[in-house]
N, C-alpha and C positions, 0 to 999 in steps of 0.2 A: 780076265787078267788073272794070272796065277799068283799064288801067295809069294813065291820066290821073287817074281818080278816086282810086286808091290813093295816088299821089304827092300829090295835093291833100289827102287825108286826113292824110298824114304831116306835111305842112308847115303845115297850118292847124289841126288839132285840138290842143287844149291840155289838159294834165292838170296841175292845180294851178299854172297860170301858165307851164308849160313846154310847148313844142311837142314832139310825139312824136319828131320827127327829132333834137331836141336831147338827149332822153333816150337814144335809140339811139346817138348819137355819144358821149355820156358813157360809156355802158356799153362801147362798143368801146375807148375810150381807157383805161378802167379795166382791161380785159382785157389790153391791150397793155402797160400799166405793170406789171401783176402778172407777166406772162410775162417781161418784161425783167428784173425783180427776181429772179425764180426762176432764170433763166438765169445771171445774174451771180453769184448765191449758189452755184450749182452749179459754175461756173467757178472760184470762189475755193476751194471744197473740192478740186477737181481739182488746182489749182495747189499747194495745201498738200500733197496726197498726192504729187505729183511731186517737190516739194522734199524731202519725207521720204525718198523712195526714192533721190533723188540723194545725200542724206547717208549713207544706208545703203551705197550703192555706193562712195562715197569711203572709208568706214570699212573695208569689205571689201578694197578695193584697198590701203590702208595695211597691213592685216593680211597680205595676200598678199606684199607687198614685204618685210615683216618676216620672214615665214616663209621666203622665198627666201634672205634674207641669213643667217638662222640655218642653213638647210640648206647653204649654201655654206661656212659656217664648220665645220659638223660633218663635211663631206665632204672637208676639206683632207687631202691625202695625208700630209703631215708629221704631222698630228694622229693620223690612223689608224695610221700606222706606230708612233708613240710609244705609243699605247694597246695595240696588239697586242704590242709588246715588253714593256710594263710588266705587263699583266694576263694575257696568254695565253702568254707566253714564246715567241712566234713571231719568226722572223727570216728573212733572205733564204735562199733555197734554195741549198744548196751545189752546186758545179759537178759533183760526182760523181753527183748525183741527176738531172741533166738528161739528156735523150735525144731522139732523133729520132722522128717519128710512126710510121715503119715498124717500130721496135723495141717498140712498145707491146704487140702480141699476145704476144711472147716474155716480156715483163715480167709480163703478166697470168698466163701459164701458170706462171711461176716462183713468183708470189705464191700461186696456187692450190695448187701442190704443197707450198709451205711451210706452208700452213694445213691440210694433210691432205686435199686434194681436195674441199673443201667448196664450191668455186666452180664446180660443174658446172651 
């Protein structure tokens, strides 16, 4: 079949009052409309998912800020000092317990001797 005959058939043949080319054009238009609709619906779902994730990120960032503020409060030196004094009876080290790093081996030997030689 030649190309001219095929084109003539598409433009001149009628099915229930419509030319074949009109039916093909309508089918192409319907496919395009359906694909645009499906693409738009999918984009809407994606936008909704992105918005949900953004809300989750904001909530987590607020929680991190809250936890950092709580940690800063809990790690305040004055608070720790007060708790150690109140519950553990700890206080500052007296000056007679301070030493230089070179004297540590001697202190360790003395401590081992006072424990009965268990530090070998």
